[in-house]
C-alpha positions in Angstrom: 30.4 -17.6 19.0 33.9 -18.9 19.3 35.2 -20.1 22.7 36.5 -17.1 24.7 40.1 -17.2 25.7 40.9 -16.7 29.4 43.3 -13.9 28.7 40.4 -11.7 27.4 39.0 -11.6 30.9 42.0 -11.8 33.2 42.3 -8.1 33.6 38.6 -7.6 34.5 37.9 -7.0 38.2 35.8 -10.1 38.9 38.6 -12.3 37.4 41.8 -10.3 38.1 42.7 -12.4 41.2 42.0 -15.8 39.5 44.3 -18.0 37.6 43.7 -19.2 34.1 42.3 -22.6 35.2 39.8 -20.9 37.5 38.7 -18.4 34.7 38.4 -21.3 32.3 36.1 -23.2 34.7 33.9 -20.1 35.1 33.8 -19.4 31.3 32.8 -23.0 30.5 29.6 -22.4 32.4 28.8 -19.1 30.7 26.4 -18.3 27.9 27.4 -15.5 25.6 24.8 -13.3 23.9 24.7 -10.2 21.7 21.9 -7.6 22.3 20.7 -4.9 19.9 20.5 -1.4 21.2 17.3 -0.7 23.2 16.7 -4.2 24.3 15.8 -5.1 27.9 18.2 -7.8 29.2 15.8 -8.3 32.1 13.0 -6.4 33.8 12.5 -4.9 37.2 10.6 -7.3 39.6 11.2 -10.4 37.4 12.7 -13.5 38.9 16.5 -13.3 39.0 17.3 -16.4 37.0 20.8 -15.3 35.7 23.6 -12.9 36.4 25.7 -11.2 33.8 29.1 -9.8 32.8 29.2 -7.1 30.2 32.0 -7.5 27.7 31.1 -4.7 25.3 28.5 -2.0 25.1 26.6 -0.1 27.8 23.8 -1.0 30.1 21.3 1.6 31.3 19.8 0.7 34.7 16.2 1.9 35.0 14.1 2.1 38.2 10.3 2.7 38.3 9.3 5.3 40.8 6.2 4.9 43.0 4.3 7.3 40.7 5.1 5.1 37.7 7.7 7.3 36.0 10.9 5.7 34.9 14.3 7.0 36.3 17.7 6.2 34.8 19.6 5.3 37.9 23.1 4.7 36.4 25.0 3.3 33.5 27.2 0.2 33.5 30.2 -0.2 31.2 32.2 -3.1 29.9 34.0 -5.4 32.3 31.4 -5.0 35.0 28.9 -7.5 36.5 25.2 -6.7 36.5 22.0 -8.4 37.4 23.7 -9.6 40.6 20.5 -9.8 42.6 22.0 -12.6 44.9 24.6 -10.1 46.1 21.8 -8.0 47.4 20.0 -11.0 49.0 17.2 -10.7 46.4 15.5 -13.3 44.2 14.1 -10.7 41.9 15.8 -8.0 39.8 15.7 -4.5 41.6 15.8 -2.6 38.2 15.5 -3.0 34.5 18.7 -3.5 32.5 18.3 -1.9 29.0 21.1 -1.8 26.4 22.1 1.8 25.6 24.2 0.5 22.7 24.7 -2.8 21.0 26.1 -5.0 23.7 27.8 -8.4 24.3 27.4 -10.1 27.7 28.1 -13.4 29.3 25.6 -14.9 31.8 25.3 -17.7 34.2 22.4 -19.4 36.0 21.9 -17.9 39.4 22.5 -21.3 41.0 26.2 -20.8 40.3 26.4 -17.6 42.4 27.1 -19.2 45.8 29.6 -21.6 44.2 31.5 -18.7 42.5 31.6 -16.5 45.6 32.6 -19.4 47.9 35.2 -21.0 45.7 36.8 -18.0 44.1 37.9 -15.5 46.7 38.8 -12.8 44.1 35.4 -13.1 42.5 33.6 -12.5 45.8 35.8 -9.6 46.8 35.4 -7.7 43.5 31.7 -8.4 43.3 31.0 -6.9 46.7 33.2 -4.0 46.0 31.1 -3.4 42.9 27.9 -3.6 45.0 29.3 -1.0 47.4 30.3 1.4 44.7 26.9 1.2 43.0 25.1 1.7 46.3 27.3 4.8 46.8 26.5 6.1 43.4 22.8 5.6 43.9 23.0 7.5 47.2 24.8 10.3 45.5 22.1 10.5 42.8 19.4 10.7 45.5 21.4 13.5 47.2 21.7 15.4 43.9 17.9 15.2 43.3 17.2 16.4 46.8 19.8 19.2 47.1 20.9 20.5 43.7 19.4 22.9 41.2 18.4 21.5 37.8 21.4 23.1 36.0 23.8 21.4 38.5 22.2 18.0 38.1 22.3 18.1 34.3 25.9 19.3 34.3 26.9 16.6 36.8 25.1 13.9 34.7 27.0 14.9 31.6 30.3 14.9 33.4 29.7 11.5 35.0 28.9 9.9 31.6 31.9 11.6 30.0 34.2 10.4 32.8 32.9 6.9 32.8 32.6 6.2 29.1 34.1 9.2 27.3 36.4 9.0 24.3 38.6 11.8 23.0 37.6 13.4 19.7 38.8 16.5 17.9 36.5 18.9 19.7 36.5 17.4 23.2 35.2 14.3 25.1 32.4 12.4 23.5 30.0 10.4 25.7 30.7 6.8 24.5 27.1 5.6 23.9 24.0 7.0 22.3 22.3 9.5 24.6 19.1 11.5 24.0 17.8 14.6 25.8 14.9 12.4 27.1 17.5 10.1 28.6 19.1 13.0 30.4 15.7 14.2 31.6 15.1 10.7 33.0 18.4 10.8 34.8 18.0 14.2 36.4 14.4 14.4 37.4 13.6 17.3 35.2 11.6 17.9 32.0 12.6 17.4 28.4 12.0 21.1 27.7 14.4 22.1 30.5 17.2 19.8 29.3 16.8 21.1 25.7 17.0 24.7 26.9 20.1 24.0 28.9 21.9 22.1 26.2 21.0 24.8 23.6 22.4 27.5 25.9 25.6 25.5 26.6 26.1 24.9 22.9 26.0 28.6 22.3 28.6 29.1 25.1 30.9 26.4 23.6 30.5 24.1 26.5 29.0 21.1 24.7 28.2 20.0 21.2 24.9 18.1 20.8 23.7 16.2 17.7 21.2 13.4 17.3 21.9 10.9 20.2 25.5 12.3 20.5 27.0 14.7 23.0 30.5 16.0 23.1 31.8 17.9 26.2 34.0 20.6 24.7 34.7 22.6 27.8 34.9 20.2 30.7 36.1 22.7 33.3 33.2 25.0 32.6 30.8 22.0 33.1 32.6 21.2 36.4 31.9 24.7 37.6 28.2 24.5 36.5 27.9 21.2 38.4 28.9 22.9 41.6 31.9 20.5 42.0 34.2 23.5 42.4 33.8 26.6 44.4 
C-alpha cells in the first residue's frame, strides 16, 4: 500500500489537533491492512497487542454474555479508534471486533500507546473523549434492554444505524453497511422471528424497505415515534 499522506488524516478526531510533522511521525509507525467483510480483527479476551484506526468500512463490536450468547454492542465507523484497551486500563480486548463490511485500518503496537498519549496532547484528548462517548452509548443500550419494549428497541437500533452511517437514496436513508435481521436480533436482545415480524409490518406501512442485507428507512419520523424518542 502506498504511503499515506498526512492530509488524509488531519481532519480525523485523533489527529485534528496535531501538525503535519506529528501526524507523519505517527503514520510512520503504523501498519495498514485491508479486511474482508465478516473477519474478526481481534477477539474478546485475547491479549491486546495492537490498537487501531478505522479508515474505511464498519466495525461491529460484539460482547459475549454470561450465558454464552453474543450481543452486538455497537458499530464503529471510519475515522474512529478501536481496540483501545490501554485507554480502559486493560491488557486484553473487552470485546470482539468484526468487520461489518470490507474495511481498511491502521494499527500500532500497544507499546506506542503511552508515548502517543503523553507526547501528543490532541491524540490523548480525543481518545478519551471517544472512550467516554462509547461508555455512554453502552449504558444507553443497557437501559434500552432493561426498560423498553421490543418494538421500541428495534426502532431505536435502526435509527441509530441510519444516523451514524446512513446515506441518502431515492427512497430514504440507507444504512451504510450490510445488516441482517439476525444482526438486529443480536443488537436488541430479541428473537429473529420477532425482528422479521416487525420489519415485515413496517414495510407494509411504508416505514422501511428491507432486502437481503440492506435496509432503507423510508419514514424516519414514524420510526422516531415508534422508538419512543418523541411523545
